[in-house]
C-alpha positions in Angstrom: -48.8 9.1 -88.7 -48.8 12.5 -90.4 -51.7 13.7 -88.2 -50.1 12.6 -85.0 -46.8 14.4 -85.6 -44.9 11.4 -84.3 -41.2 11.6 -84.2 -40.5 7.9 -83.6 -42.4 4.8 -84.8 -42.1 1.4 -83.1 -43.2 -1.4 -85.4 -42.1 -4.6 -87.0 -39.9 -5.1 -90.1 -43.0 -6.4 -92.0 -45.0 -3.3 -91.3 -42.1 -1.0 -91.9 -42.4 -1.7 -95.6 -45.8 0.1 -95.5 -44.2 3.1 -93.8 -41.3 3.3 -96.2 -43.8 3.8 -99.0 -45.1 7.0 -97.4 -42.1 8.1 -95.5 -41.5 11.2 -97.6 -45.0 12.5 -96.4 -43.9 12.2 -92.8 -41.4 15.1 -92.2 -41.6 14.9 -88.4 -40.7 11.2 -88.3 -37.1 10.9 -87.3 -36.7 7.3 -86.3 -38.2 3.9 -87.1 -37.4 1.2 -84.5 -38.4 -2.3 -85.4 -38.9 -4.6 -82.4 -37.6 -7.6 -84.4 -34.6 -5.8 -85.6 -30.9 -5.6 -84.4 -31.1 -2.0 -83.3 -33.9 -2.8 -80.8 -32.0 -5.8 -79.4 -28.9 -3.6 -79.0 -30.8 -0.9 -77.2 -32.4 -3.5 -74.9 -28.9 -5.0 -74.1 -27.5 -1.5 -73.3 -30.5 -0.5 -71.2 -30.5 -0.3 -67.4 -32.6 -2.5 -65.1 -33.5 0.7 -63.2 -36.5 2.3 -64.6 -36.4 6.1 -64.6 -40.0 7.4 -64.3 -40.8 10.7 -65.8 -43.3 12.8 -63.9 -46.5 13.7 -65.7 -49.6 15.6 -65.0 -53.2 14.3 -65.2 -53.9 16.4 -68.2 -50.7 15.6 -70.1 -51.1 13.5 -73.3 -50.7 9.8 -72.8 -51.7 8.2 -76.1 -53.6 8.8 -79.3 -56.3 6.7 -80.8 -58.0 7.2 -84.1 -61.7 7.3 -84.9 -63.0 4.8 -87.5 -63.6 7.5 -90.1 -67.3 6.6 -90.7 -68.2 10.3 -91.0 -65.1 11.4 -92.8 -61.4 11.2 -92.5 -60.3 9.4 -89.3 -59.3 11.8 -86.5 -56.6 11.4 -83.9 -58.0 11.7 -80.4 -55.5 12.5 -77.6 -56.2 10.7 -74.3 -54.6 12.1 -71.2 -53.0 10.3 -68.2 -56.1 10.8 -66.1 -58.0 8.5 -68.5 -55.7 5.6 -67.4 -56.8 6.1 -63.8 -60.4 5.8 -65.0 -59.5 2.5 -66.8 -57.9 1.3 -63.6 -61.1 2.0 -61.6 -63.1 0.2 -64.3 -61.0 -2.9 -64.1 -61.3 -2.9 -60.3 -64.9 -2.0 -59.9 -66.9 -2.7 -63.0 -65.0 -5.7 -64.3 -64.3 -6.9 -60.7 -61.0 -8.4 -61.6 -59.7 -10.4 -58.6 -56.1 -11.2 -57.6 -56.3 -14.7 -59.0 -58.0 -13.8 -62.2 -56.6 -14.0 -65.7 -58.5 -11.6 -67.9 -59.6 -12.3 -71.4 -60.9 -9.3 -73.3 -62.5 -10.2 -76.7 -62.2 -6.7 -78.0 -59.5 -6.0 -80.6 -56.7 -3.8 -79.2 -57.1 -1.6 -82.2 -60.4 -0.3 -80.7 -60.7 1.9 -77.7 -62.4 -0.9 -75.7 -59.4 -3.2 -76.3 -56.9 -0.5 -75.3 -59.0 0.5 -72.3 -59.9 -2.8 -70.8 -57.4 -5.3 -72.3 -54.3 -3.2 -71.8 -54.6 -0.1 -69.7 -57.1 -1.2 -67.1 -55.6 -4.6 -66.4 -52.0 -3.7 -66.6 -52.5 -0.7 -64.3 -53.7 -3.1 -61.6 -50.9 -5.6 -62.4 -53.1 -8.4 -63.7 -52.6 -10.9 -66.5 -54.3 -10.4 -69.8 -54.7 -13.0 -72.4 -55.1 -12.1 -76.1 -55.9 -14.9 -78.6 -55.4 -13.9 -82.3 
């Protein structure tokens, strides 16, 4: 969290307890929003059904993943919006996901493979993904 410079954290109340222990070390963190909390429910109830899309460029940051830290401290790697287009093409061409398919990716979503194939690739082509925990 400190490395990312995140201003908001979206989590659960169970995991918020971990953040509370180190919150003083996160000066940029302004808000913690728990998806199972009342504030989140209130925000959803007040939200519009009309989605306002913000324009982005291909090289704008989209998300950050962390290395495993096998050779030192884990490092945050910024992935740009263009990467999502590549994941989309992978889902279409390499994974060959068809219109009637339901996709099951065995990779953990905490790994780049899980993010790339389970979430970004399939969702960007409007396909169903199943995750079994």
